[in-house]
C-alpha positions, 0 to 999 in steps of 0.5 A, a space after each residue: 500500499 505505498 504511496 502509487 503513481 495514481 494517488 499521488 497524483 490525484 492527491 496533487 491535483 485535488 490539494 492546493 491554496 484556496 486561501 485564507 477563506 477556503 481554508 476556514 471553510 475546509 477546517 470546518 467541514 472537518 470538524 463536527 460543531 458544523 455538522 450538529 444541524 444534519 444530525 438533528 435532520 436525522 434524527 428528526 426524520 427517523 422521528 417522524 417514521 419510527 417514533 423515540 424508540 427508533 431514534 434510540 435505536 438508530 442512536 445505539 446501531 450508529 454509536 456502534 457502527 461509527 465507533 467500529 469503523 474509527 476503533 478499526 481507523 486507529 488499530 491501522 494508524 497507530 499499529 506499532 504494536 501490529 508491526 512487530 508481528 507484520 513488518 509489511 503493514 501497509 501504514 503511510 504517513 500522512 501527506 503533511 509529513 511526507 517529505 517527498 511530495 514538496 511543496 503542499 499546502 498544510 493549513 496546520 499539523 497540530 492535533 494530527 498524528 503522522 500515520 493517516 491510514 486508514 481515513 477515520 472521517 471518511 470510514 465514520 460519515 460514510 458508515 453514517 451515510 449507509 444507515 441513515 439513507 437506508 432507514 430514512 429512505 428519501 431521495 432528497 436526503 441520500 442526495 445531501 447525505 452522499 454530497 455532505 460524505 464528499 465534501 468531508 472526505 475531500 476536506 481531508 485531501 485539501 487540509 493535507 490530512 490523507 491521501 485518496 487512497 486512505 480516503 478510499 480504503 476507509 469509505 469501503 471500512 464505513 460500508 462496511 460497518 455501516 451495513 453491519 450498523 444498518 443490520 443491527 437496527 433492523 434487529 432490533 426493530 423487529 425484535 421490538 415488534 416481536 415483543 409487542 405481538 
């Protein structure tokens, strides 16, 4: 999983200096506070369709799915113990710490670990997207969630936190954990229906 030509070329094409306004915007897109209205919208949409039990069930399912995605991504990024068991374990430095890239746009290196494989941002937002879209099942909502997920993933490249390959692997991890969370949600909803009968 070394730096491949397409990966470096795509990163350099997507990473550029957009000025202080775009730096500020991408930093906030990559953060949590900006997305609170989206989380509230998801809760509202689920409440309308499934009542408060559905909301509670969704919160549990999302917490499990996103938590699993974040933990697995963290194991890859902080894989010191695994390197002793598997010397060729594929861990890459973040672009911001990769000297061979030369002149790239970096907003800040503070608060970031050295390694970027796998992107936890990509894993967790894709996980949330899968669960919420397949639970809510509204076309406009699905389009909105996909756009939000793409923006968050791109912000990580713009900020030089991840290579595109890190984002791709994170998204695949998010797909898997998202579907696992969806199955948990549906199982809990069926369990409740069985109890009510």
